[in-house]
N, C-alpha and C positions, 0 to 999 in steps of 0.2 A: 916525568916518565915513570919514576918509581911508583908514584901514586896510582897511575893507570895500571901498571903491571900488577900491583898489589890488589887492586879492585878486581881485575880479571881473574887472578888466582883465587881470590875469595869467592868469586862467583862460581868458578869451576868446582871448588870444594863444597859449596852449598848444594850445587846440582848433584854432586856425587853422593852427598849425605841424603838428599831427598830421594835419589834413585834407590838408595839402600834401605830406606825405611819401609816398614811393613805396610802394605796397602790396607786402609781401613775396611771393615765390613759394613754393610748397609742394611737398613730396614727400609721397606718401600711403602709409601702411603699413597693410596688411590685418591686422587683429587676429585673424581667423579665427573659428572656432566651437568648440563642444565635441563635434564629430563630426557635427553636423546640418548644416542648410543655411542658417541665418540667425542673425544676432546684431545687437545694438545696444549702443552705449556711452552711459553717462549722465554720468559725472563723471571729472575728472582732477585730480590733485594737482600740486604744483610740481616733483615728481620725474619727472613724466611717466607715473605709474602710472594705469591706467584701470579703472573699475568699470562693469559692465553686466550683460547677460543674453544667453545664447546657447542654441541648440538642441542637445540631445544626439541621438544616433541614434534614440532612442525618441520624441522630440518633433518631430512632423511636421505639425502643423495650422496653423502660422504664428502661433500665440499662445503655446502652452506653451513655457517656457524656464527656464533655470537660471542662477543668479548666477555671475559670474566676476570675477576680477581679472587684469589683464594688466600685465606689466612687461617692460622690455627684457631683463632678466636671465633671467627664467623663462618668458616667453611667457604664454599663457593658462592659467589655473588654475580648475578647477571647485570652487566653494565649497559646492555641494550645497544642501540644504534643512534646515529645522529638524526634527530627528528624535531618535532615541535619543542620549543617555540622558534628554534633556529632554522629549521627546514621542514618541508611537508612530511607527514607521516609516511613511513615506508616499512610495513610489517614483513616484507619479504627481503629486505636488505640484509647483508652480512657485515660483520665487524670483527676485529681482533684486537686484543690488548698485547702490546709488545713488551712493556716494561713497567715495573712498579718503582716509584721514587722512594727516597728515604723516609718521607712523611706519609706514604700510602697513596699519593697521587699516581694516576695511571696514564701512560702515553698509549693512545689507541688510534687505529685507523678504522674508517667506516665508509661504506657506500652511503650515498644519499639518494633520495627519490629522483633527482634530476638526471636526465640522460645527458651523456657527454655530447656537446655540440659537434664534435668531430668524429663521433662514433668510436672513440677509444674505449679500452677496458683496463684502466690503470690499475685497479685493485686485483684483478685476475683471481677472484675468489672461486670461480667455477669455470676453469678453462674450457671444458667440453661444451659448455653452454654459456657463453659470455653475456653479461647483463648490460654492458655498455653504460653503466651508471658512473657518475662522477664520484671520485674517491677523495676524502678529506681526512686530515689528521686532527686530533683533538687531545685535550687533557681532561680526564675525569677526576674531579676533586670533591669528595664528600657529596656525591650525587649530582654535582653541577658540571656541565660540559662547557669547555672553552675551546673554540675552534682556532686552529693554527692558521696564521697568515699564509697566503699564497705568494709564490714568486710572481712578480709582475709579468703578465702575458700568459700565465698558465691557469689551468682549470683544476688540476689534480695535485695531490700530495700524499705521501705515506710516511710512517714513522717506524723506527727499528729499535731505538734504545733511549734510555733516560739515565743520566749520571746522578750522583748524590747531591749535586747543586741544582737539580731540576732542569738542566739543559737537555734538549731532545735532538737526536740525530736522525736524519732520514733523507728523503728525496722529494724534490718539487719539480714539476713540469715548468719549463719556461716558454716563451713565445716564439722560439725559433723553429720554423717548419723544416722538417727533414723526412722526406718520403721513405728514405732508406731504413728508418727505425722499424718499420713493419716487417723487415726481413727476419728479425729475431724476436720482436715483441709484437704479436698480432694486433692489428688495428692502431698501433701507436704511430702518430705523425708529428709529434713535437719532441724536441730534445728535453733532457732533464739534468738537474744539477743537485749536488749535495747541499742540504740546508741544516743549519743549527738554529733551533728555536729556543727562546727563553722561557722561564717558568710561567709567564702570563700569555704565552702563545705568540709573542712577537718574534719576527725574524731577527736573529742576532748576526748571523753570517750566512752568506751564500758562497759556497766554495767552487773552485774552478777545476775542470778536468786537467789531465796531464797534457797541456797544450804543447809542451816541448817535444812530445812524441806524436803530435798531430791528433790527439784525442778530442772528441766533441761532446761526450756525455760522461757522467759519473754519478755515483750514489754513495752515501755514507752509512755504514752499519753501526759501529760502536764508538761512542765518545767517552773518554775517561774524565776524571775529576780535574785534570790539568788542561782540558780543552783539546787534547790531541784526539784525532779522529781517523778511523781507517775505513777503507772500502775499496771499490773497484772503479777503474777509469778505462774508457775505450771509445770506439766508434759506435754510433747509434746502429750501424748495420751489423755489428759483431758482438756487442755487449748487451745482453738481455736485461730487461728491467725486473727487479725482484717483485714478488717472490717466485712465481712459476717460471718466468722466462729466463731466469738465470741459467737454467738448463740448456737454453738455446745458444748460449755464448760460445763463440769459437775463438775469440781472442780478447784478452783484457789484461790490464795492469793492476797489480796489487799496490795500493798507494796509502801513504800516511800524510795527513794534513796536520801541520803544527798549529799551535794556538794563534800564530801570526798569519795564518791562512796559506803559508807556503806549502807546496805539495811535493812529495818525494816518491819516486819509484822504488819499491822494495826489492826489485829484481825478480828472478825466476829460478826454477830448477832446471831450466832448459827447454821447457815446453811452451806452447802458445797461450794456454789459459792459466791465469793467476788471479787469486782473489784474497784480500785481507778481510777477516770477519770480526776480529776482536782485539782490543788492546787493554791491558791492565794499567794500574797507576804507576807501575815500574817502567812503562814504555815498551813492554814486551808484546809483540804482535803475533797472532796466529791466524792461519787461514789454509787455503788449499792451492795446489799448483800441479799442473800436469807434469808427470815425469817422462823424460825421453827414454828412460831405461826400459820400462814395461808398458808405457802408454796410458797407465791408469792415473787417477787423481790421488795425490798424496797430501798429507797434512804437512804444514811447515811451521817453524818458529823463527821469528826474526828479532834480532837485537842489534843495537848500534855497533856492538863489539864484534858480533859474529856474522852479520848479514843473514841471509835466508838459509836455514838449515832444514834438510829433509827429515821430517819426523815420521816417516815410514808409512807403510800400507799394511792393512790387515790381510792375512792370507785368504785368498779366494775372492777378495773384494775388487770391484771395478772402480770404486771410489771410497776413500777413507777421509771423512769430512769433519773438519772443525767448522761448525756452522755459525750462524748469527743467532744470538748476540751475547756478549760477555761470557764466552766459553773458556776463558782463562782468568783465574782469580789472582789476587795479589800474593798468594802463596806459591804461584807457579803451576797450579794444577790445571789440567786441560781435559776437556771432555768433547765428545762428538758422536758420530755414528758411521756405519758402513753401508754401502750398497752392494749386496751380494746376490747375483742371479740364482745361485743354487740354494740359498737359505729359504726355508719355508715361510719366513716372515720378511724376506727381502733384505734383511740386514740386522744389525745389533747395536746396542749402545756400547761405546768404548771410552776408556780413560787411559791417559798416557802415564807410563812409568819410564822416565828417561825419554829416549827417542823412539820408543816402540808402543803402539796402541795395544791395550789389553781389553779383553771382553769384560765389561762391567758386571755382567751376570755372574761371573765367577767369584765376585766379592760380595754377593748378596747373601746375607744370612737369613733374613725374613722377607720373602718376596710378597707377602700378603696375598692378594687374589691374582697376581700376575704369573704367567708361565714364561714370559720372555720380555726383556726390556729391549725395545727396538731403536731407541735413540736417546741421546743426552744433549740438551739444547742450551743450558745455561748453568753456571755454578757461582755461588757466592763465596765470601771470604771465610766462612765457616766450613766450606766443603760440601754444603748441601747442593744437590744436583736436581735440576728440573729434567724429568725424563718422560718417556712415553712407553707404554707397554701393552702387550696383548693379555687380556684377562682370561680366566679359565672358562669364560663363556664366549670367547672369540671376538670380544669388542676391543677397541683401541682407546685407551684412556690416558690422560695426563697423570703424571705421578711425581712424587718427591722422594728422592733417595737420601736418607739421613745417615751420616757416617757415625761410627763409633770406633774406638781404638781396639786393637787386638787381632783376633783370629785371622788365619790365612784363608786363602781361597777355599770355598765350599765348607769351611769348618762350621759346625753347629747348625746347619740347615735342618729345620724341623721336617720330619716326614709328612706331617699333616699339610704343610704349606709349601714345602720345598719342591715345587713342580717346575722350576726353571729348566728350560730345554726340552720339555715334553710337548711336542707339537699338538695344537688343537686347531680345528678348522676356523679360518678367519671368516667373520661376517662380511657381507658384501660392502658394508660401509667402511670397515677397517681396511679391506683390500683397496678400496678407492683412495683412502687417505695415504696408504703406503705407496700406491702407484704415483700419487701426486708428488710425494717426496722423491721418488725415483726421477721424476721429470724435472726436479729443481736443479740437478747437477748432472750434466752429461760428460762422460770421460772423453 
């Protein structure tokens, strides 16, 4: 008992010290596009390599995009889509890169040319105009694609994270027909389960929903290096499939799967909607939960010692989101974004100091070409943040916020580039991307 109390006390002391430390200031790097006008980053490894998706010159509707990987050595690289020799060519297919492994391999999802035999739209790349193409997961490694195995009975799969051991977390469709799925995920008629794939694309584990609560479907967002995995579990009629239909969810459980496949309900803040999005190697889980106090979506932190703690809401936001994936690092830093109807850019990137979200823009010393950072989507153990921002030409680009020690908020911003907070008109493409984000989480 003394050891447990000592550990808890030490944890509280470390949290207090962390909360009292001065927030780093950041310089922001524009990761660019693939020749189009928009891009978004999803994941970052500890080398600072970034995975995401970006528009090519032919992709102009604000939704269609192609997977990329960015590094300081090579800049942005086009990873393409799944095609020959594995599948027929598909020049109009979309893809996205979810995560970069420790050795530079990339976990990505891609439409293929084949139409789904059941008319589903598993990838949801363009919700207003569904393509109904089959969605497959893959590993890109030095220019070679390895396709991930499917769950028996299913036609589709998608990926969300890759840990330092090369294991990939995501979701696979199974062969259980359930017409109620289309209630929240348009065109979906089969149930889905969390899947963990190995470094060679083989299925290592197929995880179960929270059957003790009557759940029928689930999906896995982040897996840490110990094999612990977090995500959502619910009914197919109430738990929307990522990415876009998450916003249609009306009830779901935030869950943790241990490495032995046992599943645990992480609780709630008292509302119906709960989702776990990231777990670090210390076993700390972050996510979102509906608050019964104000009805909005709040961020949460869960630990074994404390259970689910309310990590607050940003003033004026209808949702304060710790998104997918790897949005809390092993130093305990947490990043996310807000959804704000009154904000000219619909929201902002945020970072947590203690239990309260702070505007990341306030800590940017050199914003580069950006006038506002609208979201933060992943953070590595060096504190480098994958972000997205509005450029001074009104485009929406993926970015990397690199920390340095020292100055307080707003200190040292250059008049030549310190334009953060000055609204500029959004391009139509940027507006469509931001609207899509609004649709991903409904309070």
